[in-house]
C-alpha positions as CSV (number, residue, x, y, z in Angstrom):
1,M,-5.1,-8.4,-4.4
2,Y,-6.1,-6.2,-7.4
3,I,-2.8,-5.5,-9.0
4,S,-1.6,-8.4,-11.2
5,K,2.0,-9.5,-10.9
6,K,2.6,-8.6,-14.5
7,L,1.2,-5.1,-13.9
8,L,3.1,-4.7,-10.6
9,S,6.5,-5.5,-12.2
10,K,5.7,-3.1,-15.0
11,K,4.8,-0.5,-12.4
12,I,8.2,-0.9,-10.7
13,C,10.0,-0.5,-14.0
14,I,7.8,2.5,-14.9
15,V,8.3,4.3,-11.6
16,L,12.1,4.0,-12.0
17,V,11.9,5.3,-15.5
18,V,9.6,8.1,-14.4
19,L,11.9,9.2,-11.6
20,L,14.8,9.2,-14.0
21,G,12.8,11.2,-16.5
22,V,11.7,13.7,-13.9
23,L,15.3,14.2,-12.8
24,L,16.6,14.6,-16.3
25,F,13.9,16.8,-17.7
26,S,12.9,19.0,-14.8
27,G,13.2,22.7,-15.3
28,C,11.6,24.8,-18.0
29,N,8.2,23.9,-19.6
30,I,9.8,23.0,-23.0
31,K,12.2,20.6,-21.4
32,E,9.3,19.1,-19.4
33,K,7.1,18.5,-22.4
34,I,10.0,17.0,-24.3
35,G,10.8,14.9,-21.3
36,E,7.2,13.7,-21.1
37,K,7.2,12.6,-24.7
38,I,10.5,10.7,-24.3
39,V,9.4,9.0,-21.1
40,E,6.0,8.2,-22.7
41,G,7.8,6.4,-25.5
42,V,9.9,4.4,-23.0
43,F,6.7,3.5,-21.0
44,E,4.9,2.4,-24.2
45,K,7.8,0.1,-25.0
46,A,8.1,-1.3,-21.5
47,V,4.3,-1.8,-21.0
48,G,3.4,-2.6,-24.5
49,D,0.3,-0.4,-24.4
50,E,-0.4,3.2,-25.2
51,V,0.5,5.4,-22.2
52,D,-0.7,8.9,-21.3
53,L,1.9,10.6,-19.1
54,D,1.6,13.8,-17.1
55,I,4.5,15.3,-15.1
56,D,3.5,18.1,-12.8
57,G,6.4,19.1,-10.5
58,D,7.2,16.1,-8.3
59,E,3.9,14.3,-9.2
60,V,3.9,11.9,-12.1
61,T,0.7,10.3,-13.4
62,Y,0.4,7.7,-16.1
63,K,-2.7,6.2,-17.6
64,T,-3.0,2.9,-19.5
65,E,-6.0,0.7,-20.5
66,E,-5.6,-1.1,-17.1
67,G,-5.9,2.1,-15.0
68,E,-4.1,5.1,-13.7
69,M,-1.1,5.3,-11.4
70,T,0.2,8.4,-9.7
71,F,3.6,8.7,-7.9
72,D,4.2,11.6,-5.7
73,S,7.1,11.9,-3.3
74,E,4.8,13.1,-0.5
75,N,1.8,10.8,-0.9
76,G,3.4,7.6,-2.3
77,I,1.9,5.6,-5.1
78,T,-1.8,5.5,-6.0
79,F,-3.2,3.0,-8.5
80,E,-6.8,3.3,-9.7
81,G,-8.2,0.6,-11.9
82,E,-11.5,-1.2,-12.7
83,E,-11.5,-2.9,-9.3
84,G,-10.9,0.2,-7.2
85,K,-8.1,2.2,-5.7
86,T,-4.9,1.0,-4.1
87,V,-2.5,3.3,-2.2
88,I,1.0,2.4,-1.2
89,Y,2.8,4.6,1.4
90,T,6.1,4.5,3.3
91,D,6.7,6.3,6.5
92,V,3.1,7.2,7.2
93,S,2.7,9.8,9.9
94,E,-1.0,9.2,10.8
95,W,-3.1,6.0,11.3
96,P,-5.1,5.4,8.1
97,E,-8.9,5.6,8.6
98,D,-10.2,4.9,5.1
99,M,-10.7,1.9,2.8
100,A,-9.8,-1.5,4.3
101,A,-7.7,0.1,7.0
102,S,-10.9,1.4,8.6
103,Y,-11.7,-2.1,9.8
104,L,-8.7,-2.1,12.2
105,P,-8.6,-0.6,15.6
106,K,-6.2,2.3,15.9
107,I,-2.7,2.0,17.5
108,K,-1.9,5.1,19.5
109,D,1.5,6.6,18.5
110,A,2.0,4.0,15.8
111,E,5.3,4.2,13.9
112,I,4.1,3.0,10.5
113,S,6.9,2.0,8.1
114,Y,4.7,0.6,5.3
115,L,1.1,0.9,4.3
116,L,-0.8,-0.7,1.3
117,N,-4.4,0.2,1.4
118,S,-7.3,-0.6,-1.0
119,D,-11.0,-1.1,-0.7
120,K,-10.6,-4.9,-0.2
121,Y,-7.1,-5.3,1.2
122,C,-4.8,-3.6,3.6
123,M,-1.3,-4.3,4.9
124,I,0.4,-2.2,7.6
125,T,3.8,-2.6,9.2
126,V,4.2,-1.0,12.6
127,D,7.6,-0.6,14.3
128,N,8.6,-0.3,18.0
129,I,5.8,-2.4,19.4
130,D,6.8,-4.0,22.7
131,N,5.1,-7.2,24.1
132,E,2.7,-5.2,26.3
133,K,1.6,-3.0,23.4
134,Y,1.1,-6.0,21.2
135,A,-1.0,-7.8,23.9
136,N,-3.2,-4.7,24.4
137,Y,-3.7,-4.4,20.6
138,L,-4.5,-8.0,20.2
139,E,-7.3,-7.6,22.9
140,K,-8.7,-4.6,20.9
141,V,-8.8,-6.7,17.8
142,K,-10.6,-9.5,19.6
143,D,-13.0,-7.0,21.3
144,K,-13.8,-5.6,17.9
145,G,-15.3,-8.9,16.9
146,Y,-12.5,-10.6,15.0
147,S,-12.9,-13.9,16.8
148,K,-14.8,-16.1,14.3
149,D,-12.6,-18.8,12.7
150,K,-9.8,-17.7,14.9
151,F,-6.3,-19.1,14.8
152,E,-3.6,-18.2,17.3
153,S,0.0,-19.4,17.4
154,T,3.2,-18.6,19.3
155,A,6.6,-19.8,18.2
156,D,10.1,-18.9,19.2
157,D,10.1,-15.4,17.7
158,L,6.7,-15.1,16.0
159,N,3.2,-14.5,17.4
160,M,0.3,-14.8,15.0
161,Y,-3.4,-14.2,15.3
162,S,-6.1,-14.5,12.7
163,G,-9.8,-14.1,13.0
164,S,-12.8,-12.9,11.0
165,S,-15.9,-10.9,11.8
166,E,-19.5,-11.9,11.2
167,E,-19.4,-9.6,8.1
168,G,-16.6,-11.6,6.5
169,V,-13.6,-9.3,7.3
170,V,-10.4,-11.2,8.1
171,V,-7.7,-9.6,10.2
172,T,-4.3,-11.2,10.7
173,L,-1.5,-10.0,13.0
174,Y,2.1,-11.2,12.8
175,Y,4.3,-10.0,15.7
176,V,8.1,-10.5,15.9
177,P,9.2,-9.6,19.5
178,S,12.9,-9.5,18.8
179,S,12.4,-6.7,16.2
180,K,9.4,-5.2,17.8
181,S,7.6,-5.3,14.5
182,L,3.9,-5.9,13.9
183,Q,2.4,-6.6,10.5
184,L,-1.4,-6.3,10.2
185,T,-3.4,-7.5,7.2
186,V,-7.1,-7.0,6.5
187,E,-9.0,-8.8,3.8
188,V,-12.6,-7.6,3.1
189,K,-14.6,-10.5,1.8
190,T,-18.0,-8.9,2.1
191,E,-20.0,-8.3,-1.1
C-alpha cells in the first residue's frame, strides 16, 4: 500500500491532535488562527517536518513534504501523495465506483462499515451478508473474470476466494458466516 507504517502512525497521532485542536479552538476567527498555529507547532514536533495546517469548520487539512491529508467528519480521511490518492471512510452509504473499487462488482443494498480506496488498492468490509448473498456475489466475481490463479478455501467459519483477471487485478473475498461479514480486497497490479 502507499502509506508507510511510519507515516500512518504519525497520521493517527496527528488526526487525534487535530481533533483536539478543532474542539479547543473552534469559534471566532482569531481563536481559529491561534489554534491553527498551536496545532501546527504540535504537528511539526510529532512529524519532525514542516507542516502547513488549515482548519475550515469541521474540515482539517495538513500538508507535509510527503503529501496532503484531509480529515472531514462527513467524508473521512483523504491522503494525497506522490503515488496517488487514498481515501478511508467508515459507514459508507453508497457503493464506491471509483479508483480500485471500480474493479469490483456492486453488492445491492450493501451495508459498508469500512472502506479504504486508492488507485492501486481497495479494502471494503460489508456487514449483514448471509450465505446466499455471499454465494451470489462470489459468482458475480467469477463471472467478471477473476478466475485466473484462483484459490478457494472453506474452513469452519471462514470462506475465502482469491483470483486475478487477465489484466493483473487480484480480488480476494473473506467471508465469515457466523458474523455475516464479508471483506473484499482489490490489488491493481497493472502498469
